[in-house]
C-alpha beads as a LAMMPS data file, in Angstrom:
LAMMPS data file: protein, C-alpha beads

173 atoms
172 bonds

1 atom types
1 bond types

-500.0 500.0 xlo xhi
-500.0 500.0 ylo yhi
-500.0 500.0 zlo zhi

Masses

1 110.0

Atoms # bond

1 1 1 129.212 2.727 255.024
2 1 1 132.209 0.084 255.252
3 1 1 134.776 -0.017 252.516
4 1 1 135.758 -3.079 251.395
5 1 1 139.681 -3.578 250.002
6 1 1 139.577 -5.329 246.702
7 1 1 142.737 -7.217 247.103
8 1 1 140.934 -8.647 250.882
9 1 1 137.660 -9.306 249.588
10 1 1 137.314 -9.577 245.816
11 1 1 140.650 -10.628 244.362
12 1 1 140.093 -14.122 246.478
13 1 1 136.941 -15.076 244.425
14 1 1 138.335 -13.804 241.313
15 1 1 141.146 -16.030 241.447
16 1 1 138.723 -18.465 242.460
17 1 1 136.648 -17.973 239.355
18 1 1 139.267 -17.793 237.193
19 1 1 140.246 -21.455 238.673
20 1 1 136.550 -22.263 237.942
21 1 1 136.372 -21.091 234.401
22 1 1 139.981 -22.694 233.513
23 1 1 138.392 -26.120 234.960
24 1 1 135.525 -25.714 232.380
25 1 1 138.304 -25.790 229.877
26 1 1 140.146 -29.009 231.131
27 1 1 138.728 -31.382 228.062
28 1 1 141.436 -29.545 225.863
29 1 1 144.355 -31.973 227.620
30 1 1 144.689 -35.624 227.382
31 1 1 146.427 -37.728 230.320
32 1 1 147.823 -34.541 231.427
33 1 1 149.548 -34.011 228.169
34 1 1 148.577 -30.754 226.090
35 1 1 145.512 -31.768 223.387
36 1 1 146.291 -33.285 219.894
37 1 1 146.293 -31.785 216.764
38 1 1 142.545 -30.828 215.937
39 1 1 141.450 -30.220 219.443
40 1 1 140.447 -27.353 221.149
41 1 1 142.479 -25.353 223.709
42 1 1 141.085 -23.231 225.651
43 1 1 142.550 -20.256 227.475
44 1 1 140.139 -18.123 229.796
45 1 1 140.302 -14.849 231.158
46 1 1 138.520 -13.560 233.772
47 1 1 138.769 -9.442 234.510
48 1 1 136.849 -6.878 236.118
49 1 1 136.459 -3.042 236.259
50 1 1 134.814 -0.673 238.326
51 1 1 132.818 2.416 236.823
52 1 1 134.331 5.282 238.994
53 1 1 133.985 9.329 238.319
54 1 1 137.697 9.360 236.480
55 1 1 136.257 6.338 234.124
56 1 1 137.009 2.330 234.148
57 1 1 138.999 1.238 236.940
58 1 1 141.000 -2.262 236.776
59 1 1 139.580 -4.595 239.644
60 1 1 143.123 -5.082 240.860
61 1 1 143.958 -1.374 240.829
62 1 1 140.785 0.180 242.423
63 1 1 141.734 0.007 246.289
64 1 1 138.741 0.306 248.160
65 1 1 134.917 -0.886 246.738
66 1 1 132.441 1.019 248.284
67 1 1 128.436 -0.365 249.056
68 1 1 126.571 0.181 246.187
69 1 1 129.391 -0.054 243.709
70 1 1 129.214 -2.180 240.284
71 1 1 131.750 -4.599 239.310
72 1 1 131.764 -4.901 235.645
73 1 1 133.016 -8.706 234.955
74 1 1 134.433 -9.812 231.625
75 1 1 135.385 -13.584 230.569
76 1 1 137.002 -13.795 227.328
77 1 1 137.398 -17.489 226.067
78 1 1 140.334 -18.016 223.275
79 1 1 140.102 -21.841 221.368
80 1 1 144.225 -21.729 220.807
81 1 1 143.781 -25.064 219.606
82 1 1 143.621 -26.493 216.175
83 1 1 139.883 -27.985 216.365
84 1 1 136.873 -26.500 217.273
85 1 1 135.321 -26.193 220.998
86 1 1 131.849 -27.959 220.968
87 1 1 129.173 -27.128 223.993
88 1 1 131.656 -24.868 225.542
89 1 1 130.559 -23.130 228.714
90 1 1 132.346 -20.767 231.232
91 1 1 131.713 -19.892 234.830
92 1 1 131.763 -16.476 236.050
93 1 1 131.764 -16.254 240.139
94 1 1 129.124 -13.810 241.927
95 1 1 131.367 -12.970 245.187
96 1 1 129.922 -12.911 248.355
97 1 1 128.969 -9.320 249.841
98 1 1 127.953 -8.986 246.271
99 1 1 124.572 -9.120 244.284
100 1 1 123.932 -9.810 240.135
101 1 1 122.864 -7.109 238.589
102 1 1 119.531 -8.238 236.730
103 1 1 119.829 -8.373 232.795
104 1 1 123.480 -7.408 232.903
105 1 1 124.799 -10.919 231.566
106 1 1 125.684 -10.719 227.791
107 1 1 127.347 -12.956 225.209
108 1 1 126.743 -13.282 221.341
109 1 1 125.319 -16.857 220.556
110 1 1 125.436 -17.763 224.202
111 1 1 122.623 -17.910 226.967
112 1 1 123.370 -17.346 230.518
113 1 1 121.584 -19.717 233.192
114 1 1 121.989 -19.122 236.921
115 1 1 123.349 -20.934 240.051
116 1 1 121.629 -20.767 243.702
117 1 1 123.779 -23.606 245.507
118 1 1 127.607 -22.972 244.453
119 1 1 127.556 -24.500 240.406
120 1 1 125.832 -27.873 241.664
121 1 1 123.277 -26.716 239.645
122 1 1 121.943 -24.315 236.376
123 1 1 118.992 -22.768 235.562
124 1 1 117.386 -19.927 233.018
125 1 1 115.478 -18.966 236.420
126 1 1 116.416 -20.480 239.517
127 1 1 113.529 -20.925 241.634
128 1 1 112.740 -22.050 245.618
129 1 1 109.837 -23.093 247.657
130 1 1 108.482 -20.647 249.477
131 1 1 105.730 -20.775 252.238
132 1 1 102.847 -19.627 252.162
133 1 1 100.904 -18.097 254.988
134 1 1 98.335 -20.968 254.655
135 1 1 101.143 -23.208 255.160
136 1 1 101.513 -24.697 251.960
137 1 1 104.830 -24.142 249.582
138 1 1 105.086 -22.456 246.505
139 1 1 107.859 -22.597 243.968
140 1 1 108.970 -18.821 243.356
141 1 1 111.699 -17.173 241.670
142 1 1 114.916 -16.922 243.922
143 1 1 116.139 -13.625 244.734
144 1 1 118.919 -12.355 243.212
145 1 1 121.104 -11.845 246.241
146 1 1 120.840 -15.869 246.218
147 1 1 122.707 -16.208 242.935
148 1 1 126.325 -17.472 243.312
149 1 1 127.346 -18.081 239.459
150 1 1 126.897 -17.626 236.189
151 1 1 127.260 -19.394 233.458
152 1 1 127.408 -19.039 229.919
153 1 1 126.474 -21.564 226.965
154 1 1 127.508 -21.520 223.475
155 1 1 125.736 -23.676 221.115
156 1 1 127.690 -22.913 218.403
157 1 1 131.421 -24.237 218.199
158 1 1 134.190 -22.138 219.321
159 1 1 136.779 -22.409 215.842
160 1 1 140.149 -22.732 216.051
161 1 1 141.833 -19.198 216.605
162 1 1 138.843 -17.860 217.493
163 1 1 137.670 -15.848 220.775
164 1 1 134.338 -15.250 222.570
165 1 1 133.212 -12.853 224.803
166 1 1 130.617 -12.917 228.109
167 1 1 130.091 -10.235 230.574
168 1 1 127.712 -9.762 233.645
169 1 1 127.944 -7.659 236.744
170 1 1 127.768 -7.668 240.221
171 1 1 126.631 -4.576 242.773
172 1 1 128.742 -4.880 246.460
173 1 1 125.885 -4.945 248.996

Bonds

1 1 1 2
2 1 2 3
3 1 3 4
4 1 4 5
5 1 5 6
6 1 6 7
7 1 7 8
8 1 8 9
9 1 9 10
10 1 10 11
11 1 11 12
12 1 12 13
13 1 13 14
14 1 14 15
15 1 15 16
16 1 16 17
17 1 17 18
18 1 18 19
19 1 19 20
20 1 20 21
21 1 21 22
22 1 22 23
23 1 23 24
24 1 24 25
25 1 25 26
26 1 26 27
27 1 27 28
28 1 28 29
29 1 29 30
30 1 30 31
31 1 31 32
32 1 32 33
33 1 33 34
34 1 34 35
35 1 35 36
36 1 36 37
37 1 37 38
38 1 38 39
39 1 39 40
40 1 40 41
41 1 41 42
42 1 42 43
43 1 43 44
44 1 44 45
45 1 45 46
46 1 46 47
47 1 47 48
48 1 48 49
49 1 49 50
50 1 50 51
51 1 51 52
52 1 52 53
53 1 53 54
54 1 54 55
55 1 55 56
56 1 56 57
57 1 57 58
58 1 58 59
59 1 59 60
60 1 60 61
61 1 61 62
62 1 62 63
63 1 63 64
64 1 64 65
65 1 65 66
66 1 66 67
67 1 67 68
68 1 68 69
69 1 69 70
70 1 70 71
71 1 71 72
72 1 72 73
73 1 73 74
74 1 74 75
75 1 75 76
76 1 76 77
77 1 77 78
78 1 78 79
79 1 79 80
80 1 80 81
81 1 81 82
82 1 82 83
83 1 83 84
84 1 84 85
85 1 85 86
86 1 86 87
87 1 87 88
88 1 88 89
89 1 89 90
90 1 90 91
91 1 91 92
92 1 92 93
93 1 93 94
94 1 94 95
95 1 95 96
96 1 96 97
97 1 97 98
98 1 98 99
99 1 99 100
100 1 100 101
101 1 101 102
102 1 102 103
103 1 103 104
104 1 104 105
105 1 105 106
106 1 106 107
107 1 107 108
108 1 108 109
109 1 109 110
110 1 110 111
111 1 111 112
112 1 112 113
113 1 113 114
114 1 114 115
115 1 115 116
116 1 116 117
117 1 117 118
118 1 118 119
119 1 119 120
120 1 120 121
121 1 121 122
122 1 122 123
123 1 123 124
124 1 124 125
125 1 125 126
126 1 126 127
127 1 127 128
128 1 128 129
129 1 129 130
130 1 130 131
131 1 131 132
132 1 132 133
133 1 133 134
134 1 134 135
135 1 135 136
136 1 136 137
137 1 137 138
138 1 138 139
139 1 139 140
140 1 140 141
141 1 141 142
142 1 142 143
143 1 143 144
144 1 144 145
145 1 145 146
146 1 146 147
147 1 147 148
148 1 148 149
149 1 149 150
150 1 150 151
151 1 151 152
152 1 152 153
153 1 153 154
154 1 154 155
155 1 155 156
156 1 156 157
157 1 157 158
158 1 158 159
159 1 159 160
160 1 160 161
161 1 161 162
162 1 162 163
163 1 163 164
164 1 164 165
165 1 165 166
166 1 166 167
167 1 167 168
168 1 168 169
169 1 169 170
170 1 170 171
171 1 171 172
172 1 172 173
């Protein structure tokens, strides 16, 4: 079994995902300047841990990750502004060489939707066309191995000075 270094393999994905998640909150800036009074200002933090026999280990301190190990991601979204964040969404990565753990996406008051096309579209249950033995195609659920991102969507606004949390898991192939 081959081991992968967190630093070399998964931290770049972690860094990129923070950038993506931060981009979701771009509405908090106006013309490159900080938002004015009564406007949300979102700070998004993505962190990860790996369950080991010694307990949970922060992803940046984990060293190598073995095939089959599970990475637990947490996305914290803090509204540091003075107004509510409406229709808020945040995105988490499903890095290369990992597979989403079915049913692991959790966030109070949010729904989780998934992308299989690098974030261009999201669906509660992504579907693909599968060729049948008779030559026809049939729409079937996409395999979890095709998932590239998970997006959390809150229907209720995030009040000023409030925090929302979302989590999900991926397993190293």
